[in-house]
C-alpha positions in Angstrom: 26.0 9.2 -33.8 24.1 11.1 -31.1 24.0 9.5 -27.7 20.8 10.0 -25.8 22.1 9.7 -22.3 19.8 12.2 -20.6 19.9 11.8 -16.9 16.5 13.4 -16.5 15.1 10.5 -18.6 16.9 7.9 -16.5 15.6 9.7 -13.4 12.1 9.6 -14.7 12.4 5.8 -15.4 13.7 5.2 -11.9 10.9 7.3 -10.4 8.3 5.4 -12.4 9.8 2.2 -11.2 9.5 3.3 -7.6 5.9 4.3 -8.1 5.3 0.9 -9.7 6.7 -0.8 -6.6 4.6 1.3 -4.3 1.5 0.5 -6.3 2.3 -3.2 -6.1 2.8 -3.0 -2.4 -0.5 -1.3 -1.9 -2.3 -4.0 -4.0 -0.5 -6.7 -1.9 -1.7 -5.1 1.3 -5.3 -4.7 -0.1 -5.4 -8.3 -1.3 -4.2 -9.6 2.0 -6.8 -7.6 3.9 -9.6 -8.6 1.5 -8.7 -12.2 1.1 -9.7 -14.9 3.7 -6.5 -15.6 5.6 -4.9 -18.9 4.6 -1.5 -20.0 3.5 -2.8 -20.5 -0.1 -4.3 -17.0 -0.5 -1.2 -15.5 1.1 1.0 -17.4 -1.3 -1.1 -16.3 -4.3 -0.8 -12.6 -3.2 2.9 -13.0 -2.8 3.2 -14.7 -6.2 1.3 -11.8 -7.9 3.5 -9.3 -6.1 6.7 -11.2 -7.2 5.5 -11.4 -10.8 4.7 -7.6 -10.9 8.0 -6.9 -9.4 9.8 -9.1 -12.0 8.1 -7.4 -14.9 8.7 -3.9 -13.4 12.4 -4.6 -13.1 12.5 -6.0 -16.7 10.7 -2.9 -18.0 13.1 -0.6 -16.0 16.2 -2.3 -17.4 14.8 -2.2 -20.9 14.0 1.5 -20.7 17.4 2.4 -19.2 19.1 0.4 -22.0 17.2 2.2 -24.6 18.1 5.6 -23.1 21.8 4.7 -23.0 22.0 3.1 -26.4 23.4 5.4 -29.2 20.9 6.3 -31.9 21.8 5.0 -35.4 22.9 7.6 -37.8 20.0 8.9 -40.0 20.1 7.6 -43.5 19.6 10.0 -46.4 17.7 8.5 -49.3 18.4 9.3 -53.0 15.1 11.2 -53.2 16.2 13.5 -50.3 19.6 14.1 -51.9 17.9 15.0 -55.2 15.6 17.5 -53.5 18.6 19.1 -51.8 20.5 19.3 -55.0 17.6 20.9 -56.8 17.1 23.4 -54.0 20.7 24.7 -54.5 
Protein backbone atom coordinates (compact mmCIF):
# COMPACT_ATOMS: atom_id res chain seq x y z
CA UNK A 1 0.00 0.00 0.00
CA UNK A 2 1.43 3.34 -1.04
CA UNK A 3 0.83 6.21 1.34
CA UNK A 4 0.35 9.57 -0.34
CA UNK A 5 1.57 11.88 2.37
CA UNK A 6 3.17 14.56 0.28
CA UNK A 7 3.82 17.63 2.38
CA UNK A 8 3.70 19.82 -0.73
CA UNK A 9 0.11 18.71 -1.32
CA UNK A 10 -0.79 19.48 2.29
CA UNK A 11 0.93 22.86 2.01
CA UNK A 12 -1.05 23.59 -1.15
CA UNK A 13 -4.31 22.77 0.63
CA UNK A 14 -3.37 25.03 3.55
CA UNK A 15 -2.40 27.85 1.17
CA UNK A 16 -5.68 27.46 -0.73
CA UNK A 17 -7.58 27.62 2.56
CA UNK A 18 -5.77 30.84 3.51
CA UNK A 19 -6.67 32.35 0.11
CA UNK A 20 -10.28 31.27 0.66
CA UNK A 21 -10.37 33.02 4.04
CA UNK A 22 -8.81 36.15 2.55
CA UNK A 23 -11.42 36.17 -0.23
CA UNK A 24 -14.23 35.70 2.28
CA UNK A 25 -12.93 38.63 4.30
CA UNK A 26 -12.74 40.85 1.21
CA UNK A 27 -16.32 39.97 0.34
CA UNK A 28 -17.41 40.68 3.92
CA UNK A 29 -15.80 44.12 3.84
CA UNK A 30 -17.27 44.88 0.39
CA UNK A 31 -20.74 43.78 1.50
CA UNK A 32 -20.54 45.91 4.63
CA UNK A 33 -19.49 48.94 2.58
CA UNK A 34 -22.17 48.41 -0.08
CA UNK A 35 -25.04 47.54 2.24
CA UNK A 36 -27.11 50.08 4.07
CA UNK A 37 -25.89 49.97 7.63
CA UNK A 38 -28.29 48.21 9.95
CA UNK A 39 -28.04 45.43 12.45
CA UNK A 40 -29.92 43.10 10.08
CA UNK A 41 -27.61 43.65 7.07
CA UNK A 42 -24.57 43.39 9.31
CA UNK A 43 -25.86 40.08 10.67
CA UNK A 44 -26.58 38.77 7.15
CA UNK A 45 -23.03 39.63 6.08
CA UNK A 46 -21.63 37.95 9.18
CA UNK A 47 -23.78 34.86 8.58
CA UNK A 48 -22.55 34.56 4.98
CA UNK A 49 -18.96 34.91 6.17
CA UNK A 50 -19.48 32.24 8.86
CA UNK A 51 -21.08 29.86 6.34
CA UNK A 52 -18.23 30.32 3.87
CA UNK A 53 -15.71 29.77 6.64
CA UNK A 54 -17.48 26.62 7.81
CA UNK A 55 -17.49 25.11 4.31
CA UNK A 56 -13.87 26.14 3.76
CA UNK A 57 -12.81 24.37 6.95
CA UNK A 58 -14.79 21.32 5.96
CA UNK A 59 -13.19 21.21 2.52
CA UNK A 60 -9.71 21.69 4.02
CA UNK A 61 -10.21 18.82 6.48
CA UNK A 62 -11.59 16.57 3.75
CA UNK A 63 -8.68 17.31 1.41
CA UNK A 64 -6.08 16.76 4.14
CA UNK A 65 -7.72 13.44 5.08
CA UNK A 66 -7.65 12.32 1.45
CA UNK A 67 -3.97 13.22 1.16
CA UNK A 68 -3.10 11.33 4.35
CA UNK A 69 -5.20 8.23 3.63
CA UNK A 70 -3.31 5.26 2.20
CA UNK A 71 -4.30 4.27 -1.31
CA UNK A 72 -5.89 0.84 -1.65
CA UNK A 73 -3.74 -1.73 -3.44
CA UNK A 74 -4.38 -1.98 -7.15
CA UNK A 75 -6.36 -5.04 -8.10
CA UNK A 76 -5.19 -7.09 -11.04
CA UNK A 77 -8.03 -8.58 -13.10
CA UNK A 78 -8.00 -12.02 -14.72
CA UNK A 79 -7.77 -10.40 -18.12
CA UNK A 80 -4.64 -8.47 -17.11
CA UNK A 81 -3.05 -11.66 -15.71
CA UNK A 82 -3.79 -13.53 -18.95
CA UNK A 83 -2.23 -10.75 -21.04
CA UNK A 84 0.89 -10.85 -18.87
CA UNK A 85 1.08 -14.64 -19.15
CA UNK A 86 0.77 -14.50 -22.93
CA UNK A 87 3.47 -11.86 -23.18
CA UNK A 88 5.98 -14.12 -21.43
